[in-house]
C-alpha positions in Angstrom: 131.8 134.5 58.6 130.0 137.5 60.1 127.4 136.9 62.9 123.8 137.3 61.6 121.6 139.0 63.9 118.0 139.4 63.5 117.3 142.9 65.0 113.3 142.2 64.6 113.8 139.3 67.2 116.3 141.6 69.5 113.8 144.3 69.6 111.0 141.9 70.4 113.2 140.5 73.4 114.0 143.7 74.5 110.1 144.5 74.7 109.4 141.4 76.5 111.9 142.3 79.2 110.1 145.4 79.5 107.0 143.8 79.9 108.0 141.6 82.4 109.9 144.6 84.3 106.4 146.4 84.2 104.0 143.6 85.3 106.5 143.1 88.7 107.6 146.7 89.3 105.5 149.1 87.2 106.1 151.0 84.8 107.8 153.6 86.2 110.7 151.3 87.0 110.6 150.5 83.3 114.1 152.5 82.3 116.3 151.5 79.6 118.9 150.2 82.5 116.5 148.5 84.3 115.1 146.5 80.8 118.6 146.1 80.1 119.2 144.2 83.2 116.3 142.1 83.1 117.1 141.0 79.3 120.5 140.2 80.1 122.0 142.9 77.8 123.9 145.8 78.5 122.4 149.5 78.3 124.3 150.3 75.6 123.3 147.2 73.3 119.6 148.3 74.6 120.2 152.0 73.5 121.2 150.6 69.9 117.9 149.7 69.4 116.1 152.1 71.9 117.7 155.5 72.5 115.0 156.2 75.0 112.4 155.0 77.2 109.9 156.8 74.8 110.9 154.7 72.0 110.9 151.1 73.6 107.5 151.8 75.6 106.2 152.8 72.3 107.5 149.5 70.5 106.4 147.3 73.5 102.6 148.6 73.2 102.7 148.2 69.4 104.0 144.6 70.0 101.0 144.0 72.0 98.7 145.3 69.5 100.7 143.5 66.7 100.4 140.1 68.9 96.5 140.6 69.0 96.3 141.3 65.5 98.5 138.4 64.3 96.5 136.2 66.4 93.1 137.4 64.8 94.3 137.3 61.4 94.9 133.3 62.0 91.7 132.6 63.6 89.5 130.0 61.9 86.6 132.1 60.2 84.5 128.9 59.0 81.2 128.1 60.7 77.9 130.5 61.8 78.8 134.1 61.8 78.2 135.0 65.0 80.7 131.8 66.4 83.1 133.6 64.4 82.6 136.9 65.7 82.4 135.3 69.3 86.3 134.1 68.4 87.3 137.2 67.0 85.9 139.2 70.4 87.3 136.4 72.8 90.6 137.2 71.3 91.3 141.0 72.9 90.2 139.7 76.3 92.5 138.4 78.8 91.4 134.7 79.2 94.9 132.8 79.2 98.3 133.7 80.5 99.4 135.5 77.1 96.3 137.4 76.9 96.5 138.3 80.7 100.1 139.7 80.5 99.1 141.7 77.2 96.3 143.5 79.0 98.2 143.8 81.9 100.6 146.3 80.2 98.1 147.7 78.4 96.4 148.5 81.8 99.8 149.9 83.1 100.2 152.2 80.2 96.8 153.3 80.5 97.2 154.5 84.3 100.7 156.2 83.3 98.7 157.7 80.6 96.3 159.3 83.1 98.8 160.6 84.9 100.6 162.1 82.6 99.6 165.9 81.9 98.6 167.5 78.6 98.7 165.8 74.9 101.5 163.6 73.7 103.7 160.7 75.1 101.7 157.6 76.0 98.2 158.9 75.1 99.5 158.9 71.0 100.7 155.7 71.9 97.4 154.2 73.4 94.9 156.1 71.0 95.5 154.0 67.7 95.0 150.8 70.0 91.8 151.9 71.5 90.5 152.8 68.0 91.6 149.8 66.7 89.5 148.2 69.2 86.7 150.3 68.6 87.1 149.6 64.9 87.1 145.9 65.2 83.7 145.9 67.2 82.3 148.1 64.8 83.3 145.7 61.6 82.2 142.8 63.1 79.0 144.0 64.0 78.5 145.5 60.2 79.1 142.2 59.2 76.5 141.0 61.3 74.2 143.7 60.2 74.9 142.5 56.5 74.3 139.4 56.9 71.1 140.0 58.4 71.6 138.8 61.7 71.0 142.0 63.5 67.8 143.6 64.4 67.5 146.2 61.7 66.4 149.2 63.8 69.7 148.5 65.6 71.9 151.9 65.3 75.2 150.5 64.9 77.2 153.3 66.1 75.7 152.9 69.2 76.0 149.0 69.4 79.6 149.7 68.3 80.1 151.9 71.5 78.4 149.2 73.8 80.4 146.3 72.4 83.5 148.5 73.1 82.7 148.9 76.8 81.7 145.5 77.5 84.9 144.4 76.2 86.7 146.7 78.0 84.5 145.7 81.3 84.9 142.2 80.6 88.6 142.2 80.3 88.8 144.1 83.5 86.6 141.7 85.6 88.9 138.8 83.7 92.0 140.5 85.0 90.7 141.8 88.6 88.9 138.4 89.5 89.4 135.5 87.0 87.7 133.1 89.2 84.6 134.8 89.0 85.0 136.2 85.7 86.0 132.8 84.3 86.6 132.2 80.1 83.2 130.3 79.9 81.6 133.1 81.9 82.8 135.6 79.7 81.9 133.5 76.6 78.5 133.5 77.8 77.9 136.8 78.5 79.4 138.0 75.3 77.0 135.3 73.3 74.1 136.5 75.3 74.8 140.0 74.0 75.0 139.2 70.5 71.8 137.2 70.5 70.1 140.1 72.0 71.0 142.1 69.1 69.3 139.7 66.9 65.6 139.6 65.9 
């Protein structure tokens, strides 16, 4: 009986090995060989799934995005709409070890993308994730606006940019100084921001 190999699971195992290398040694250390060693595989086995570093990094970043999306889809959407919006926003901020690992990877990739010259490369991988967060902010604010919860004089496009910037800032603060930017503190700031947008 031939052994059944779950290729999707294998790819995720390799991507998670890359995450560990990046968090411990930095993105420049994340070669196919170092990731293979971390995963306990041969370099040839890793190259079977990812022929080069670029493909491996792109998949690892996409895995971060998919995990966040999966958590958001699984959220409880019952209760007052502002509470539901807060639940959605909390899923993209590093408030627990899992989300901290995802944010560490995201931050490492951003730093590397800024170091690269010209277009392409990591910038192309990161752009859809960045846009996805902005789209989430826009969607949540539009839902609040359509429900009559926001002030009618607000410009949703500007408020989307403000909320997006707030999420980025809170995420960075939570990552850099989690003792000051505790989950309760972050939630309070988000709640106050949303309350200020209401009549």
